[in-house]
C-alpha positions in Angstrom: -1.2 -18.0 -8.8 0.4 -14.3 -10.6 2.8 -12.5 -8.9 0.7 -10.2 -7.9 -1.6 -12.0 -6.0 1.3 -14.0 -3.9 2.5 -10.5 -2.7 -0.8 -9.5 -1.4 -1.0 -13.2 -0.3 2.2 -13.5 1.4 2.8 -10.0 2.5 -0.8 -8.5 3.5 -1.6 -12.3 4.7 -4.8 -12.0 2.6 -5.9 -13.2 -0.8 -6.4 -10.3 -3.5 -9.9 -11.1 -3.8 -10.7 -10.4 -0.6 -10.1 -6.9 -0.4 -11.7 -6.1 3.0 -8.5 -7.1 4.3 -6.8 -4.1 2.8 -6.9 -1.5 5.7 -4.4 1.3 6.7 -4.1 0.1 9.6 -2.9 -3.4 8.2 -0.9 -1.9 6.1 0.6 -0.3 9.1 1.3 -3.5 11.2 3.1 -5.4 7.7 5.8 -2.1 7.1 6.4 -2.4 11.1 6.3 -6.0 10.8 9.1 -5.6 7.8 10.5 -2.9 9.9 10.3 -0.5 7.5 11.5 3.5 8.4 8.8 5.5 10.9 9.0 8.6 8.4 8.5 6.2 5.4 5.6 4.5 6.9 3.8 8.1 7.6 4.3 9.2 4.4 2.9 6.1 2.7 -0.2 6.0 4.8 -0.4 9.9 4.6 -0.8 9.4 0.9 -2.9 6.5 1.2 -5.3 8.1 3.5 -5.4 10.7 0.6 -6.7 8.2 -1.8 -9.1 6.6 0.6 -10.6 10.3 0.8 -10.8 10.8 -2.9 -11.7 7.3 -4.2 -13.5 5.5 -1.3 -12.4 2.6 0.9 -12.8 0.0 -1.9 -11.7 2.1 -4.6 -8.4 2.9 -2.7 -8.4 -1.5 -2.2 -9.0 -1.8 -5.9 -6.4 1.0 -6.7 -4.4 -0.8 -4.6 -4.5 -4.4 -6.6 -3.9 -3.0 -9.5 -0.4 -1.5 -9.2 1.0 -4.1 -10.7 4.6 -3.7 -9.1 4.3 0.0 -10.3 5.5 2.9 -7.8 2.5 5.0 -6.7 2.6 8.1 -8.3 2.9 10.1 -4.8 6.5 8.2 -4.7 7.5 8.5 -8.1 9.7 11.7 -7.9 13.5 10.6 -7.1 13.5 13.7 -4.9 11.0 12.9 -2.5 12.2 9.7 -2.1 16.2 11.0 -1.1 14.1 12.8 1.2 12.5 10.0 2.8 
């Protein structure tokens, strides 16, 4: 199992080939379970929602599984990260 597969299996509780399990609701619940700051959760979900609007849910799921541990573009700015 690759590191990415392991991440999705352990963090999201799904196997990477079951993309249907990757939903905003599921991601939000997992971030809350991991005690992410509420403001960070809101910002991440807002950006993810925009990606879903642009690429569709299936496109978003595929995009998320192909991140390869890179910081998503909307969060790559140090200034924005400091704000959160």
